[in-house]
C-alpha positions as CSV (number, residue, x, y, z in Angstrom):
1,M,56.8,-19.6,8.1
2,P,58.6,-16.4,7.7
3,V,56.6,-13.8,5.7
4,P,58.5,-12.1,2.9
5,E,58.1,-8.7,4.7
6,S,60.4,-9.9,7.6
7,I,63.1,-11.2,5.1
8,R,62.9,-7.6,3.3
9,E,63.4,-6.1,6.7
10,A,66.8,-7.9,7.1
11,K,68.0,-7.2,3.7
12,N,67.0,-3.7,4.1
13,F,68.9,-3.2,7.5
14,L,72.1,-4.6,5.8
15,V,71.8,-2.0,3.0
16,Q,70.9,0.7,5.5
17,F,74.1,-0.1,7.8
18,P,76.9,-1.7,5.5
19,E,79.3,-0.9,8.3
20,I,77.5,-3.2,10.8
21,E,79.3,-6.5,11.0
22,N,77.8,-8.3,14.1
23,I,73.9,-8.6,15.1
24,D,73.0,-9.7,18.5
25,L,70.1,-12.0,18.8
26,L,68.3,-11.4,22.1
27,I,65.7,-13.4,23.9
28,P,64.8,-12.5,27.5
29,D,64.7,-15.3,30.0
30,T,62.3,-15.7,32.8
31,N,64.4,-13.3,35.0
32,G,64.1,-10.6,32.4
33,I,67.7,-11.1,31.5
34,F,68.8,-11.2,27.8
35,R,70.5,-14.3,26.7
36,G,71.3,-14.8,22.9
37,K,74.3,-15.1,20.6
38,R,76.1,-12.8,18.3
39,I,76.2,-13.6,14.6
40,G,78.0,-12.0,11.5
41,R,76.0,-9.8,9.0
42,Q,76.2,-12.7,6.5
43,D,74.0,-15.0,8.6
44,L,71.2,-12.4,9.4
45,V,69.0,-13.2,6.2
46,K,69.4,-17.0,6.9
47,V,68.2,-16.4,10.6
48,Y,65.2,-14.7,9.3
49,Q,64.4,-17.3,6.6
50,E,65.0,-20.5,8.9
51,G,65.3,-19.2,12.3
52,V,67.9,-20.1,15.0
53,Y,67.8,-22.7,17.7
54,F,68.2,-22.0,21.5
55,P,67.7,-24.4,24.3
56,G,64.2,-24.5,26.0
57,S,66.3,-24.4,29.3
58,T,67.1,-20.9,28.6
59,F,63.9,-20.2,30.6
60,A,65.0,-22.5,33.4
61,L,68.0,-20.3,34.4
62,D,68.2,-18.8,38.0
63,I,69.4,-15.1,38.3
64,T,73.0,-16.5,38.5
65,G,72.6,-18.1,35.0
66,H,72.6,-21.7,36.7
67,T,70.0,-24.3,35.2
68,V,67.4,-25.3,37.6
69,E,66.8,-29.2,36.8
70,A,63.6,-29.2,38.6
71,S,62.0,-27.1,35.9
72,G,61.7,-30.0,33.8
73,L,63.3,-28.0,30.8
74,S,66.8,-29.5,31.0
75,F,68.1,-33.1,31.1
76,D,64.4,-34.5,31.6
77,I,63.9,-33.7,27.9
78,G,67.5,-33.9,26.7
79,D,68.1,-30.2,27.1
80,A,66.3,-29.8,23.7
81,D,66.6,-27.0,21.3
82,Q,63.6,-25.1,20.3
83,L,63.0,-23.0,17.3
84,C,63.4,-19.1,17.6
85,R,62.2,-16.4,15.2
86,P,63.0,-12.7,14.9
87,I,60.0,-10.4,16.2
88,P,59.2,-8.1,13.2
89,G,60.1,-4.5,13.8
90,T,63.0,-5.2,16.5
91,L,65.8,-5.4,14.3
92,Q,67.8,-2.0,15.2
93,S,71.4,-0.6,15.4
94,V,73.0,-0.3,18.8
95,P,74.5,3.4,18.6
96,W,76.3,3.3,22.0
97,K,78.6,0.6,20.9
98,D,81.7,0.9,19.0
99,P,82.1,-0.3,16.5
100,L,78.4,-0.1,15.5
101,S,76.3,-3.3,15.8
102,G,72.8,-4.4,15.5
103,Q,70.3,-6.4,17.6
104,V,67.2,-8.0,17.1
105,L,64.5,-9.8,19.7
106,L,63.6,-13.3,19.2
107,T,60.7,-15.4,20.3
108,M,60.6,-19.1,20.9
109,Y,58.3,-21.8,19.5
110,Q,58.0,-25.5,20.3
111,Q,56.7,-26.4,17.1
112,E,56.6,-24.5,13.8
113,E,53.6,-22.5,14.7
114,E,53.1,-23.2,18.4
115,L,54.6,-20.8,20.9
116,F,56.9,-22.2,23.5
117,F,54.9,-22.4,26.7
118,A,58.0,-21.3,29.1
119,S,58.6,-17.8,27.6
120,A,57.1,-15.1,29.6
121,R,56.4,-13.1,26.2
122,N,54.4,-16.0,25.1
123,V,52.3,-16.3,28.4
124,L,51.3,-12.6,27.7
125,H,50.4,-13.5,24.3
126,R,48.2,-16.2,25.5
127,V,46.6,-14.0,28.2
128,L,45.9,-11.4,25.5
129,D,43.9,-13.9,23.5
130,R,41.2,-13.8,26.1
131,F,40.8,-9.9,25.5
132,S,40.2,-10.8,21.9
133,D,37.0,-12.7,23.1
134,L,36.0,-9.6,25.0
135,K,36.4,-7.6,21.9
136,L,38.7,-5.1,24.1
137,T,42.2,-3.9,23.2
138,P,44.6,-3.1,26.4
139,V,46.4,0.2,26.3
140,V,49.7,0.1,28.3
141,A,52.4,2.6,29.3
142,V,55.3,1.5,31.4
143,E,57.1,3.6,33.9
144,M,60.6,2.3,35.4
145,E,62.7,3.8,37.9
146,F,66.5,3.0,38.2
147,Y,69.8,4.1,39.9
148,L,72.9,5.5,38.6
149,L,75.9,4.2,40.3
150,E,79.7,4.9,40.5
151,R,81.5,2.2,38.5
152,R,82.5,-0.6,40.9
153,L,85.9,-2.1,40.5
154,E,85.1,-5.2,42.7
155,Q,81.7,-7.2,42.7
156,D,81.5,-7.2,46.5
157,E,82.0,-3.4,46.9
158,P,78.7,-1.8,48.2
159,P,77.1,0.6,45.5
160,Q,77.6,4.2,45.8
161,P,75.8,7.1,44.0
162,P,77.8,8.5,41.1
163,L,80.0,11.8,41.1
164,S,78.1,14.5,39.3
165,P,79.6,14.9,35.9
166,V,78.9,18.7,36.4
167,T,80.2,19.4,39.9
168,G,82.5,16.3,40.7
169,I,80.7,15.9,44.0
170,R,78.9,12.6,45.0
171,E,75.1,12.5,45.1
172,S,73.7,12.6,48.6
173,A,70.6,14.5,48.7
174,T,67.0,13.7,47.9
175,Q,65.7,16.1,45.2
176,V,62.7,14.5,43.7
177,Y,61.7,16.3,40.4
178,S,64.9,18.3,40.7
179,M,65.6,20.0,37.3
180,E,69.0,20.6,38.5
181,N,69.9,17.0,38.9
182,L,68.5,16.5,35.2
183,D,70.8,19.2,34.3
184,D,73.8,17.4,35.8
185,Y,73.2,14.3,34.0
186,Q,71.7,16.0,30.6
187,E,74.5,14.2,28.5
188,F,73.4,10.7,29.8
189,L,69.5,11.3,29.7
190,L,69.9,12.9,26.1
191,E,71.7,10.0,24.8
192,V,69.2,7.6,26.3
193,S,66.6,9.6,24.6
194,Q,68.4,10.0,21.3
195,V,69.2,6.2,21.2
196,S,65.5,5.2,21.9
197,N,64.3,7.4,19.2
198,I,66.8,5.6,16.8
199,Q,65.3,2.2,18.0
200,N,61.7,3.5,17.7
201,I,61.2,3.2,21.6
202,P,58.7,5.7,22.5
203,V,60.3,7.4,25.5
204,N,58.1,10.0,27.0
205,A,59.8,11.6,29.9
206,A,62.7,11.5,32.4
207,I,62.4,12.7,36.0
208,A,64.7,12.8,39.2
209,E,63.4,10.5,41.7
210,Y,63.2,10.5,45.5
211,A,66.8,9.4,46.3
212,P,70.4,10.3,45.1
213,G,71.1,9.2,41.7
214,Q,67.6,7.7,41.1
215,F,65.6,8.5,38.0
216,E,62.5,7.5,36.1
217,V,61.9,7.1,32.4
218,N,58.4,6.8,31.2
219,L,57.2,5.2,27.9
220,H,54.2,6.2,26.0
221,H,50.8,4.5,26.1
222,Q,50.2,2.1,23.3
223,P,47.6,-0.4,22.3
224,D,50.1,-3.0,21.8
225,P,51.0,-4.8,25.2
226,L,53.5,-7.2,23.7
227,G,55.3,-4.1,22.0
228,A,55.3,-2.0,25.2
229,C,57.0,-4.9,26.9
230,D,59.6,-5.2,24.2
231,H,60.2,-1.5,24.4
232,A,60.6,-1.8,28.3
233,M,63.0,-4.4,28.0
234,L,65.0,-2.7,25.3
235,L,64.9,0.4,27.2
236,K,66.6,-1.3,30.2
237,R,69.3,-2.4,27.9
238,I,69.7,1.1,26.5
239,I,69.9,2.6,30.0
240,K,72.6,0.3,31.1
241,G,74.6,0.3,27.9
242,V,74.7,4.1,27.7
243,A,75.6,4.3,31.3
244,R,78.5,2.1,30.9
245,K,79.6,4.4,27.9
246,H,79.4,7.3,30.4
247,E,81.6,5.5,32.9
248,M,78.5,4.7,35.2
249,D,76.5,1.6,36.1
250,A,72.9,1.5,36.0
251,T,71.0,-0.9,38.1
252,F,67.1,-1.8,38.2
253,M,67.6,-3.7,41.5
254,A,64.5,-3.3,43.7
255,K,66.2,-1.8,46.9
256,P,70.0,-1.2,46.4
257,Y,70.1,1.2,49.2
258,M,68.2,0.3,52.5
259,E,67.9,3.8,53.8
260,C,66.5,5.3,50.2
261,S,63.5,4.6,48.1
262,G,63.3,1.6,46.0
263,N,63.1,1.1,42.3
264,G,59.5,0.3,41.1
265,T,57.7,-0.6,37.6
266,H,54.5,1.1,37.6
267,I,52.2,-0.2,34.9
268,H,49.2,2.1,33.3
269,L,46.3,0.4,31.9
270,S,43.0,1.2,30.0
271,L,40.9,-0.6,27.6
272,L,39.4,0.4,24.3
273,D,36.2,-1.2,22.6
274,E,36.1,-1.8,19.0
275,E,35.2,1.7,18.1
276,G,38.4,3.0,20.0
277,N,36.5,4.2,23.2
278,N,38.1,4.1,26.6
279,V,35.8,1.7,28.4
280,F,37.2,3.3,31.7
281,K,35.9,6.7,30.7
282,G,35.1,8.6,33.9
283,E,32.6,11.3,34.8
284,E,33.0,14.8,33.6
285,R,33.2,15.6,37.4
286,H,33.8,13.6,40.5
287,E,34.5,14.1,44.0
288,I,38.0,12.7,45.3
289,N,36.0,10.7,48.2
290,E,33.6,8.9,45.9
291,M,34.3,5.5,44.3
292,P,34.2,5.8,40.4
293,K,30.8,4.7,39.0
294,N,32.3,3.1,35.9
295,E,31.3,-0.6,36.1
296,F,34.3,-1.6,33.8
297,L,36.6,0.2,35.8
298,Q,35.5,-1.0,39.2
299,H,35.4,-4.7,38.0
300,A,38.9,-4.4,36.5
301,V,40.1,-2.9,39.7
302,G,38.3,-5.6,41.8
303,G,40.1,-8.5,39.8
304,L,43.5,-6.7,40.3
305,L,42.7,-6.6,44.1
306,E,41.4,-10.2,44.0
307,T,44.5,-11.6,42.5
308,M,47.2,-9.2,43.9
309,N,48.4,-11.8,46.8
310,E,48.9,-14.5,44.0
311,G,50.8,-12.3,41.8
312,M,53.4,-11.3,44.5
313,A,55.9,-13.9,43.5
314,I,55.9,-12.2,40.0
315,F,55.8,-8.6,41.3
316,A,58.7,-9.3,43.9
317,P,60.8,-12.1,42.1
318,N,63.8,-12.3,44.3
319,A,65.0,-11.8,48.0
320,N,66.0,-8.1,47.4
321,S,62.6,-7.3,46.0
322,F,60.8,-7.6,49.4
323,K,63.1,-5.0,51.0
324,R,61.3,-2.3,49.1
325,F,58.1,-2.9,50.9
326,Q,58.1,-0.4,53.8
327,N,55.3,1.7,55.3
328,N,55.2,5.2,54.5
329,N,57.6,4.7,51.5
330,Y,55.6,5.0,48.3
331,V,55.1,1.2,48.1
332,P,52.0,-0.5,48.5
333,M,51.4,-2.8,51.7
334,C,48.2,-4.4,51.1
335,P,45.5,-4.3,48.4
336,N,43.6,-1.1,48.1
337,W,42.7,1.7,45.7
338,G,41.9,5.3,45.4
339,W,41.5,8.5,43.2
340,N,44.9,10.1,42.6
341,N,46.5,8.5,45.6
342,R,50.0,7.4,45.7
343,T,49.6,5.5,49.2
344,T,47.4,2.8,47.5
345,A,48.2,-0.3,45.4
346,I,46.1,1.0,42.6
347,R,45.9,4.6,41.8
348,I,43.2,6.1,39.3
349,P,45.4,9.1,38.2
350,S,43.8,12.5,37.5
351,G,43.2,13.9,34.0
352,P,40.5,14.2,31.5
353,P,37.6,11.8,31.7
354,N,38.6,9.9,28.3
355,A,42.1,9.3,29.9
356,T,40.9,7.7,32.8
357,R,43.3,4.8,33.4
358,I,44.6,2.2,36.1
359,E,48.0,2.6,37.7
360,H,49.2,-0.5,39.1
361,R,52.0,0.5,41.8
362,V,53.0,-2.6,43.4
363,A,55.9,-4.4,41.1
364,G,59.6,-3.6,41.5
365,A,61.9,-2.7,38.6
366,D,63.4,-6.1,38.9
367,S,60.2,-7.7,37.7
368,N,59.9,-9.2,34.2
369,P,57.6,-6.8,32.4
370,Y,56.0,-9.6,30.0
371,L,55.1,-11.7,33.2
372,L,54.1,-8.9,35.2
373,L,51.6,-7.4,32.6
374,A,50.4,-11.1,31.7
375,A,49.4,-11.1,35.6
376,L,47.8,-7.7,35.7
377,L,45.9,-8.5,32.3
378,A,44.8,-11.6,33.9
379,G,43.3,-10.0,37.0
380,I,41.5,-7.4,34.9
381,D,39.9,-10.1,32.6
382,Y,38.9,-12.1,35.6
383,G,37.3,-9.1,37.3
384,I,35.4,-8.0,34.2
385,R,34.2,-11.6,33.5
386,H,33.2,-12.3,37.0
387,C,31.9,-8.8,37.8
388,V,34.1,-8.6,40.9
389,K,33.4,-5.5,43.0
390,P,36.6,-3.9,44.5
391,Y,37.0,-3.3,48.1
392,N,39.4,-1.1,50.4
393,F,38.6,2.2,48.6
394,V,40.9,4.7,50.1
395,V,40.5,8.4,50.9
396,G,43.7,9.9,52.6
397,N,46.5,7.8,54.0
398,G,46.3,4.3,53.0
399,Y,49.1,3.3,55.1
400,E,46.9,4.3,58.1
401,Q,43.8,2.6,57.0
402,H,44.4,-1.0,56.0
403,E,47.0,-3.3,57.8
404,S,49.7,-4.7,55.9
405,S,48.5,-7.9,54.3
406,L,50.5,-8.8,51.1
407,P,53.1,-11.3,51.4
408,D,56.0,-9.7,52.7
409,N,58.7,-12.6,52.1
410,W,59.7,-14.6,49.3
411,K,58.6,-18.0,50.6
412,E,54.9,-16.9,51.3
413,A,54.8,-15.2,47.9
414,L,55.7,-18.4,46.2
415,E,53.2,-20.2,48.3
416,S,50.3,-17.8,47.3
417,L,51.1,-18.3,43.6
418,K,51.4,-22.2,44.2
419,N,47.9,-22.2,45.9
420,G,46.5,-19.6,43.7
421,K,42.9,-20.1,42.4
422,I,43.0,-17.5,39.6
423,L,46.4,-16.7,38.0
424,P,47.7,-20.5,37.4
425,D,44.6,-20.9,35.4
426,Y,45.6,-17.6,33.2
427,L,49.3,-18.2,33.2
428,G,49.3,-21.9,32.7
429,E,49.7,-24.6,35.1
430,Q,52.7,-26.0,33.4
431,Y,54.3,-22.4,33.4
432,C,53.7,-21.9,36.8
433,K,55.2,-25.1,37.8
434,M,58.4,-24.2,36.0
435,Y,58.5,-20.9,37.5
436,L,57.9,-22.1,40.9
437,A,60.6,-24.8,40.7
438,C,63.2,-22.0,39.3
439,K,62.4,-19.4,42.2
440,T,62.2,-22.0,44.9
441,E,65.5,-23.5,43.9
442,E,67.0,-19.8,43.6
443,M,65.3,-19.1,47.1
444,Q,66.9,-22.1,48.8
445,A,70.2,-21.3,47.3
446,F,70.1,-17.7,48.6
447,Q,69.1,-18.8,52.1
448,Q,72.1,-21.1,52.2
449,H,74.5,-18.2,51.9
450,I,76.0,-16.7,55.1
451,S,76.4,-12.9,55.0
452,R,79.0,-10.6,56.2
453,L,76.5,-9.1,58.7
454,E,75.9,-12.8,60.3
455,Y,79.8,-13.0,60.7
456,Q,79.9,-9.5,62.4
457,W,77.0,-10.1,64.7
458,Y,77.5,-13.9,65.5
459,L,80.7,-15.3,64.9
460,N,82.4,-14.1,68.2
461,A,79.4,-13.2,70.2
462,V,77.8,-16.6,70.7
């Protein structure tokens, strides 16, 4: 049942924003795409009091919005509705829209108090319960890369970098960490920061990345994994919305340009004990070529390495995702790890000992952050509980020391999850069955499409 504080949140919002007439009810689907409906202000308190209903098949949609019947969530159960309730603290204004509107995140239930199994956010919630048993609290920070694009008039036009708002010249050079690039897009980045502050999303920094029109925005570390993923999802919405306002597009597609760097999602993770101490805390001094001695850290890394192949269908959730995986391109090709080393799948960043953390560098920006984090925390929990020893510690260039061994195509990745011995237990057999059905049908539909390149190469040549 809704608590009085949440209803008070809705009433206070209406008082604070008397000009807002419409509020978007948002629920992220399996692909990390927001679905929902728009209500008038007169219905907001009722939604907080009684909830609102969406079909469970919302989580059985492929990337095109087509319902996958093999998921078991559609006609098999009469395409039944499920109760959804607002997530406290997520009711905010949407400043980039004119007229001003509002938005709130929802979560889905299959009974009054039982979370709906098919929601990735609820999968993460269940994985977090295991850390309660360990009396450990995960601390999470999300880094996401994206491209700004010139606004396309036709959907089948290839993407292009934008024209600089300052010079009017199309971006064409790689200027990683360029302050000039940040200056050129200052108005866009400043508005992203301002809107994030208004929506209480803790944005930390923005940097120019390793390709024309590519940027990265980082979120603060926080001891609330569900909140961290809520913020990541909402930040994506902000970036896309503000880009449209500035007459550009923004994409989190893993590999929009074959010749340029891909878009990744890097997750930083540490664990706090009941006294608030970081259990990964490192030595006061260490050598870059020595494996960390902290056993909590070793076992967490060991679990992440052990589950990495099974997780590839989550880290790389579509056909384009796998184009990002190329040698010598800052994208991991096998399960390995090292100190302050960007050629590895898992990096232990430099910094003070009490800030020791894991950086997971495998996933693309196209991954669902809730499901991504659920898979990572599952690996960490497994590693700690089973005292898994890590392997493939790297000093130097990881690309030269270990052969590529991660699943490098969609079909192999789905098979690795299907045959997995660890992650299906954590994510739920029922959830994995649904996820695999949706992704397998999407893969088959993609493979039945004939591309322009096939016509160019084969139509007249054979």
